[in-house]
C-alpha positions in Angstrom: 0.0 0.0 0.0 1.4 3.3 -1.0 1.3 6.2 1.4 -0.9 9.3 1.3 1.6 11.7 -0.1 1.7 15.1 1.4 -2.0 15.8 1.2 -2.0 18.3 4.1 -4.5 18.8 6.9 -7.3 18.8 4.4 -7.0 15.0 3.9 -9.4 13.5 6.5 -7.9 10.0 6.3 -5.0 8.2 7.9 -2.4 9.7 5.7 0.8 7.8 5.4 -0.6 4.7 7.1 0.3 1.9 4.9 1.0 -1.8 5.0 4.6 -0.7 5.1 3.8 2.6 6.9 5.0 5.2 4.4 6.2 8.5 5.7 3.8 11.4 6.1 4.3 14.7 4.4 2.5 18.0 5.3 2.6 20.8 2.7 2.5 23.6 5.2 3.2 24.2 8.9 0.5 23.1 11.3 -0.5 24.5 14.6 1.0 22.9 17.7 -2.4 21.7 19.0 -3.9 18.3 18.5 -7.2 19.6 17.3 -5.4 21.6 14.5 -3.4 18.5 13.5 -6.0 16.0 12.3 -3.3 13.8 10.8 -1.7 13.4 14.3 -5.1 12.4 15.6 -5.3 9.8 12.8 -1.8 8.5 13.7 -3.0 8.1 17.3 -6.2 6.3 16.1 -4.1 3.9 14.1 -2.0 3.3 17.1 -5.1 2.5 19.2 -6.2 0.1 16.5 -2.9 -1.7 16.6 -3.0 -1.8 20.4 -6.5 -3.2 20.3 -5.4 -6.0 17.9 -2.4 -6.7 20.1 -4.6 -6.8 23.2 -7.1 -9.1 21.6 -4.3 -11.4 20.5 -2.7 -11.5 23.9 -6.2 -12.3 25.4 -6.4 -15.3 23.2 -2.8 -16.5 23.0 -1.5 -15.4 26.3 -0.8 -17.9 29.1 -3.9 -19.7 30.3 -4.4 -22.0 33.3 -3.6 -25.6 32.6 -6.8 -27.6 32.1 -7.4 -30.7 34.2 -6.5 -34.0 32.6 -9.6 -35.2 30.7 -11.3 -38.4 31.9 -11.2 -39.7 28.4 -7.5 -40.1 28.6 -7.7 -42.5 31.4 -8.2 -46.2 30.9 -10.1 -46.3 34.3 -13.2 -44.4 33.6 -14.8 -43.4 37.0 -18.5 -43.3 37.7 -20.2 -40.0 38.3 -23.2 -40.6 40.6 -24.1 -37.0 41.0 -27.4 -36.3 39.3 -28.2 -33.0 37.6 -30.7 -30.7 39.2 -34.4 -31.0 38.5 -34.6 -27.6 36.8 -32.2 -28.5 33.9 -35.0 -30.5 32.2 -36.5 -28.6 29.2 -40.2 -28.2 28.8 -42.1 -29.9 26.0 -44.2 -27.6 23.8 -47.1 -28.8 21.8 -46.5 -29.5 18.1 -48.5 -26.6 16.8 -46.4 -23.4 16.7 -49.3 -21.3 17.9 -49.8 -23.4 21.0 -47.1 -22.6 23.6 -48.6 -24.4 26.6 -46.0 -26.3 28.5 -46.9 -30.0 29.0 -45.5 -31.8 32.0 -43.6 -35.0 31.6 -46.0 -37.5 33.2 -43.5 -40.0 34.6 -40.3 -38.2 35.4 -37.3 -40.5 35.5 -35.6 -40.9 38.8 -32.0 -39.8 38.9 -29.6 -42.7 38.5 -27.9 -43.9 41.6 -24.8 -45.0 39.6 -23.6 -44.4 36.1 -21.0 -45.9 33.9 -18.6 -44.3 31.4 -18.5 -45.5 27.8 -15.4 -44.5 25.9 -15.6 -43.9 22.2 -12.4 -43.5 20.1 -12.3 -42.6 16.5 -9.4 -41.4 14.3 -10.1 -37.7 15.3 -11.9 -37.8 18.7 -11.8 -39.5 22.0 -15.2 -39.1 23.7 -17.0 -40.2 26.9 -20.7 -41.0 27.1 -22.3 -41.2 30.5 -24.9 -43.9 30.8 -26.7 -41.7 33.3 -28.7 -39.8 30.7 -26.7 -40.9 27.6 -24.9 -37.5 27.7 -21.7 -36.6 26.1 -19.5 -35.5 28.9 -16.0 -35.4 27.4 -14.6 -34.8 24.0 -10.9 -34.7 23.4 -9.6 -33.5 20.0 -6.9 -35.9 18.7 -4.3 -34.0 16.8 -5.1 -30.7 18.4 -2.7 -30.0 21.3 -3.2 -27.0 23.5 0.3 -26.0 22.7 2.5 -27.3 19.8 5.5 -27.8 22.1 3.4 -30.1 24.3 1.6 -32.6 21.9 0.3 -34.8 24.7 -1.9 -32.1 26.3 -4.9 -32.1 23.9 -7.9 -29.7 23.6 -10.9 -31.0 25.5 -14.3 -29.5 24.5 -16.7 -31.2 26.9 -16.1 -31.9 30.6 -18.1 -32.7 33.7 -15.1 -32.7 35.9 -13.5 -29.9 37.9 -14.9 -26.4 38.0 -16.1 -26.0 34.4 -19.3 -27.8 33.4 -19.7 -28.4 29.7 -22.0 -31.2 28.5 -24.2 -32.2 25.6 -27.4 -33.7 26.9 -30.2 -35.3 25.0 -33.3 -37.4 25.5 -37.1 -37.8 25.0 -40.0 -36.0 26.6 -43.2 -38.0 26.8 -46.8 -36.8 26.7 -48.8 -39.3 28.8 -46.0 -41.8 27.9 -42.9 -43.0 29.6 -39.7 -41.5 28.0 -36.0 -41.4 28.9 -34.7 -37.9 29.4 -31.1 -37.1 30.2 -31.5 -38.3 33.7 -32.5 -41.9 32.7 -30.2 -44.8 33.0 -29.1 -46.4 29.7 -27.4 -49.7 29.1 -24.9 -50.7 26.4 -23.1 -53.8 25.3 -19.6 -52.7 26.4 -17.8 -49.8 27.9 -15.4 -49.0 25.1 -15.8 -48.6 21.3 -13.0 -48.0 18.8 -13.0 -47.3 15.1 -11.0 -50.1 13.7 -8.4 -49.8 11.0 -10.1 -50.2 7.6 -13.5 -49.2 9.0 -15.2 -46.0 8.0 -18.1 -46.1 10.4 -18.7 -46.8 14.1 -22.0 -47.1 15.9 -22.6 -46.9 19.6 -26.0 -48.1 20.8 -27.6 -47.4 24.2 -30.8 -49.0 25.2 -33.7 -48.2 27.6 -37.0 -50.0 28.4 -40.0 -49.0 30.6 -43.7 -49.9 30.5 -43.4 -51.8 27.2 -41.6 -48.8 25.5 -38.2 -49.5 24.1 -35.8 -46.8 23.0 -32.4 -47.1 21.4 -30.1 -44.1 21.3 -27.7 -44.5 18.4 -24.5 -42.4 18.0 -23.0 -42.6 14.5 -19.3 -41.7 13.9 -17.5 -41.5 10.6 -13.8 -41.6 9.8 -12.2 -38.2 9.5 -15.4 -36.4 10.5 -16.4 -34.4 13.6 -20.0 -34.8 12.8 -21.9 -37.2 15.0 -25.3 -38.6 14.0 -27.7 -39.1 17.0 -30.9 -41.0 16.6 -33.6 -41.9 19.2 -35.3 -45.0 17.9 -38.6 -45.4 19.7 -40.7 -48.6 19.6 -44.2 -48.1 21.2 -45.7 -50.8 23.5 -49.4 -51.8 23.7 -50.4 -48.1 23.9 -49.7 -45.3 21.5 -46.6 -43.3 22.4 -46.5 -39.5 22.1 -43.5 -37.3 22.7 -40.6 -35.4 21.3 -36.8 -35.5 21.2 -34.6 -32.7 22.6 -31.0 -31.8 22.9 -29.4 -29.4 25.4 -26.0 -27.8 25.7 -25.1 -27.1 29.4 -22.1 -25.0 30.0 -20.6 -22.8 32.7 -20.9 -19.3 31.4 -18.0 -17.2 32.7 -18.2 -13.4 32.5 -15.6 -12.1 30.0 -12.4 -10.9 31.6 -12.1 -7.2 31.1 -8.9 -5.6 29.7 -8.0 -2.1 29.0 -9.8 -2.4 25.7 -13.0 -4.4 25.9 -13.1 -6.5 22.6 -16.6 -7.8 23.3 -17.1 -9.6 20.0 -13.6 -11.2 19.8 -13.3 -14.9 20.5 -16.7 -15.1 22.0 -17.2 -18.2 24.3 -20.7 -19.3 24.9 -24.0 -20.3 23.3 -25.3 -19.1 19.9 -28.6 -19.8 18.1 -29.2 -19.6 14.4 -32.7 -18.6 13.2 -32.3 -19.5 9.5 -30.8 -16.1 8.5 -28.3 -15.0 11.2 -27.1 -16.3 14.5 -27.2 -14.5 17.8 -24.6 -14.7 20.6 -26.2 -15.3 23.9 -24.1 -13.4 26.4 -24.4 -13.9 30.1 -26.1 -10.6 30.7 -28.6 -11.3 27.9 -29.4 -14.7 29.4 -30.2 -13.0 32.6 -32.3 -10.2 31.2 -33.9 -11.7 28.0 -34.0 -15.5 28.0 -34.4 -17.0 24.6 -37.8 -18.6 23.8 -38.6 -19.0 20.1 -39.9 -21.5 17.6 -38.4 -21.9 14.2 -37.3 -24.3 11.5 -34.1 -24.5 9.6 -32.0 -23.3 12.6 -29.4 -24.8 15.0 -27.8 -24.0 18.3 -24.2 -24.2 19.4 -21.6 -23.3 22.0 -18.6 -21.7 20.4 -15.1 -20.8 21.4 -11.9 -19.8 19.6 -11.3 -22.3 16.8 -13.8 -24.9 18.2 -17.6 -25.5 18.3 -20.1 -27.8 19.7 -23.3 -27.7 17.7 -26.8 -29.4 17.5 -28.6 -29.3 14.2 -32.2 -30.6 14.2 -33.9 -31.6 10.9 -34.4 -28.5 8.7 -38.1 -29.2 8.1 -39.0 -29.6 11.8 -40.4 -26.8 13.9 -38.1 -26.6 17.0 -38.5 -24.7 20.2 -35.3 -23.1 21.3 -35.0 -21.9 24.9 -32.2 -20.6 27.1 -32.1 -20.2 30.9 -29.5 -19.9 33.6 -29.0 -22.5 36.3 -27.1 -21.9 39.6 -26.3 -18.3 38.4 -23.8 -19.0 35.7 -24.6 -22.3 34.1 -26.2 -21.6 30.7 -28.7 -24.2 29.3 -29.8 -23.9 25.7 -32.2 -26.5 24.5 -33.8 -27.5 21.2 -37.1 -29.4 21.6 -38.7 -30.8 18.6 -42.4 -31.1 17.8 -44.4 -33.9 19.5 -45.2 -37.0 17.4 -47.4 -40.0 18.0 -46.3 -43.6 17.4 -48.9 -46.3 17.0 -48.8 -49.4 19.2 -46.0 -51.8 18.2 -44.6 -49.3 15.6 -41.1 -47.8 15.5 -40.1 -44.2 14.7 -36.9 -42.3 14.8 -36.0 -38.8 16.0 -32.7 -37.5 14.4 -30.3 -34.7 15.4 -26.9 -34.0 13.9 -24.1 -33.0 16.2 -20.8 -31.4 15.5 -18.0 -31.5 18.1 -14.7 -30.3 17.0 -12.6 -27.6 15.2 -14.2 -25.1 13.0 -13.2 -26.8 9.7 -15.3 -24.8 7.3 -15.6 -27.6 4.7 -17.1 -30.0 7.3 -19.3 -27.3 8.9 -21.0 -26.5 5.6 -22.1 -30.2 5.3 -23.7 -30.4 8.7 -26.1 -27.4 8.9 -27.1 -24.3 7.0 -24.5 -21.6 7.5 -22.9 -23.5 10.4 -19.6 -22.2 9.0 -20.7 -18.8 10.3 -19.4 -20.0 13.7 -16.0 -19.0 12.3 -16.4 -15.5 13.7 -14.8 -13.0 11.3 -16.9 -10.2 12.8 -18.0 -7.2 10.8 -15.4 -7.8 8.1 -16.7 -11.2 7.1 -17.6 -9.9 3.7 -13.9 -9.4 3.0 -12.5 -12.2 5.3 -14.6 -15.1 3.7 -13.3 -14.5 0.1 -9.8 -13.9 1.4 -9.9 -17.3 3.2 -11.3 -19.0 0.2 -8.5 -17.6 -2.0 -5.9 -18.4 0.7 -7.1 -22.0 0.9 -7.0 -22.4 -2.9 -3.4 -21.2 -2.9 -2.6 -23.6 0.0 -4.0 -26.5 -2.0 -1.5 -25.7 -4.7 1.7 -25.0 -2.6 0.9 -27.1 0.4 2.2 -24.6 2.9 0.2 -21.9 4.7 3.3 -19.6 5.0 4.0 -19.6 1.2 0.2 -19.3 0.6 0.3 -16.0 2.6 3.3 -14.8 0.6 1.5 -15.6 -2.7 -1.8 -14.1 -1.5 0.1 -10.9 -0.6 1.5 -10.8 -4.1 -1.9 -11.2 -5.6 -3.4 -8.4 -3.5 -0.6 -6.2 -4.5 -1.2 -7.0 -8.2 -4.9 -6.2 -7.8 -4.2 -2.8 -6.3 -1.1 -2.1 -8.5 -2.6 0.6 -10.7 -4.2 2.3 -7.7 -0.9 2.3 -5.7 1.1 3.3 -8.8 -1.0 6.5 -9.1 -0.3 7.1 -5.4 3.4 6.2 -5.8 3.8 8.7 -8.7 2.3 11.4 -6.5 4.6 10.5 -3.7 7.6 10.7 -6.1 6.6 14.1 -7.4 6.0 15.4 -3.9 9.4 14.2 -2.9 10.9 16.0 -5.8 9.0 19.2 -4.9 10.2 19.2 -1.2 13.0 21.8 -1.7 10.6 24.2 -3.5 7.9 23.6 -0.8 10.4 24.5 1.9 11.3 27.6 0.1 7.7 28.6 -0.1 7.2 28.0 3.6 10.2 30.3 4.4 8.9 33.0 2.1 5.3 32.9 3.4 5.9 31.8 6.9 3.8 34.7 8.3 1.0 34.4 5.7 -0.8 31.1 5.9 -3.4 32.0 3.2 -0.8 33.1 0.7 1.3 30.0 1.4 -1.6 27.7 0.7 -2.4 29.6 -2.6 1.2 29.4 -3.7 1.4 25.7 -2.9 -1.8 24.9 -4.9 -0.4 26.8 -7.9 2.8 24.8 -7.6 0.9 21.5 -7.5 -1.2 22.5 -10.5 1.8 23.6 -12.5 3.8 20.4 -11.8 0.9 18.0 -12.1 1.2 16.8 -8.5 -1.8 15.7 -6.4 -1.1 15.7 -2.7 -4.4 13.8 -2.0 -3.8 11.0 -4.5 -2.3 8.7 -1.9 -5.4 8.7 0.3 -7.6 6.5 -1.8 -5.4 3.4 -1.7 -5.2 3.6 2.1 -9.0 3.8 2.4 -9.5 0.8 0.1 -6.7 -1.4 1.4 -7.0 -1.0 5.1 -10.2 -3.1 5.3 -8.4 -5.8 3.4 -5.6 -5.8 5.9 -7.9 -6.0 8.9 -10.0 -8.7 7.2 -6.8 -10.8 6.7 -5.9 -10.2 10.3 -9.2 -12.0 11.3 -8.6 -14.7 8.8 -5.2 -15.5 10.2 -6.3 -15.6 13.9 -9.8 -17.1 13.5 -9.3 -19.9 10.9 -8.4 -23.1 12.7 -6.9 -24.4 9.4 -3.9 -22.1 10.1 -3.7 -23.0 13.8 -0.2 -24.3 14.6 0.7 -24.4 10.9 4.5 -24.3 10.2 6.2 -22.2 7.5 10.0 -22.5 7.3 12.9 -22.9 9.6 12.3 -21.3 13.0 8.6 -20.4 12.2 6.9 -23.7 13.1 3.6 -22.0 14.1 2.1 -19.2 12.1 -0.6 -18.5 14.7 1.8 -17.4 17.5 4.6 -14.9 17.6 8.0 -15.3 16.0 10.0 -17.0 18.8 13.2 -15.1 17.8 11.5 -11.8 16.6 13.3 -12.1 13.3 10.3 -11.3 11.1 9.3 -8.2 13.2 12.9 -6.9 12.9 12.9 -7.5 9.2 9.6 -5.8 8.9 10.9 -2.8 10.8 14.0 -2.5 8.6 11.8 -2.6 5.5 9.6 0.2 6.9 12.7 2.3 7.6 13.8 1.8 4.0 10.4 2.7 2.7 10.5 6.0 4.7 13.7 7.0 2.9 11.9 6.6 -0.5 9.0 8.8 0.5 8.9 12.6 1.0 10.0 13.6 4.5 7.4 15.5 6.6 8.4 19.2 6.9 6.6 19.5 10.2 9.0 18.7 13.1 6.3 16.8 15.1 5.4 14.6 12.2 9.0 14.1 11.3 9.7 12.7 14.8 6.5 10.5 14.6 7.7 9.2 11.3 11.1 8.4 12.7 9.8 6.6 15.7 6.9 4.8 13.9 8.9 1.8 12.5 10.3 1.1 16.0 6.8 1.3 17.6 5.3 -0.9 14.9 8.1 -3.4 15.3 7.4 -3.6 19.1 3.7 -4.1 18.4 4.2 -6.7 15.7 6.7 -8.6 17.8 3.7 -10.1 19.7 1.4 -10.6 16.7 0.9 -14.0 15.0 3.9 -14.7 12.7 1.5 -15.2 9.8 0.3 -11.6 10.1 3.8 -10.2 10.4 4.8 -12.3 7.3 2.0 -10.6 5.3 2.9 -7.1 6.4 6.6 -7.7 5.8 6.1 -9.1 2.3 3.7 -6.3 1.5 6.2 -3.7 2.7 9.0 -5.2 0.6 6.8 -5.1 -2.5 5.8 -1.5 -1.7 9.5 -0.6 -1.4 10.3 -2.2 -4.8 7.3 -0.5 -6.4 8.1 2.9 -5.0 11.8 2.6 -5.9 10.8 1.8 -9.5 8.4 4.7 -9.7 11.0 7.1 -8.3 13.4 6.1 -11.0 10.8 6.5 -13.7 9.9 10.0 -12.5 13.6 11.0 -12.4 14.0 9.8 -16.0 10.9 11.7 -17.2 12.1 15.0 -15.6 
């Protein structure tokens, strides 16, 4: 990105702020007050943006408490006799959307006195199912360590151990019929299931029987997939059976930690609900003030966190009642209850929900539910971030390395904006050439600001220089840079991805600060190619800026620093070429 060459205080944009941070040039002296120096305000604004990004990154990648060892990693799976509280059972709503009368479950199931743990191991997950309710109570992500330098400590999404509660509960709610909710006791053939080599599918079947009604809860796992099919297969007894299936995400909802800058939408952790068009984040304060209670079809619910998601997707053609509530102050329960159905005596019917428990791999998310890939939270710049990620992924498919993909993406972006930045660069080169004459005018009219401005405008017109030509590239390219920032930190595909040599994880800072230092050196070189600011204050800011930016970027993800460094080097090469052309033309 080329700088905004010497456009004066009339330019109301972040002049001189570039991907390589070009120098700023002011055509006439400015007052020594902040209000009379809008460009200084813009510099400060950009600095605040950088600090915000740094603060958000530290919030996500800074040291965190070590999680407890998940139960799924132990061969001795302990029982958990503690039963959930009564008020965590969702209500059943009649099958017509206009009827919102709550119907009581006729025969509530007694809490189980003892439960057993069933371990399920696929090629990508290590899960635990509790037979007390058939709930998923632990899900360890194989191949996704918390830190790359400690591959044995894996990410665990679900847990009913320790201080943080996070479970995926499910069951049936009966209308004048016995039904197993998530407090019922299920049985299974064995306590461990593994996806064998050469097999692509694994089924885990839990069973429950009462009053002649038989229910089989079937979990379906596939090789390489984080999608889990869940089916409640109900066989009615001698009487008709009427009821509905539900799923519920139960999670301890912590209040966000406040920092100097409150990045409220960044790396949101908690429940979300999709209504068919957009999804809503259910923050703790919202759950207290405005509990969710809505009926819709084609939606889904999930609990998201940085890079990972746990989602429930009911059938798209079924009207589902979504509700949220708080239990014990900070435990959020979000439930999806389907419409009630009747099963004739002796007949069998199935209730299906699709689950997704794993990293936010966008290709897989798109196959599970409508717009489930929106859980990859690119924020307000998603309109730019999504195509940038698509292009970055295409390049990665060709080169096989995310670092080189970033380099090639930077080159492509530079080519797209080449003509735009060339116009800006030519203006910068002309302004640089005019610097001695501008200084002479400033000396001549130092006591007459109006005459100075008129003389400068005449000089610009005579020499064909446009001091504002550099502003447009900044305005256009800054959203692209910020969008790429979100792509690099939010896309799990780039998590812990290596590049070359010492950069073995593009999602964390350069361990030896080599890339930030190279970037700072490139910025200093770029400053020498651009017109120097005549204003002493701005000259000092321009001198210190590469050092400040180097310090900021020292703690940014290496992938983002790589992008900024490559872009700065390309900007330097482009400006050097334009300067030579302008010199030959004169």
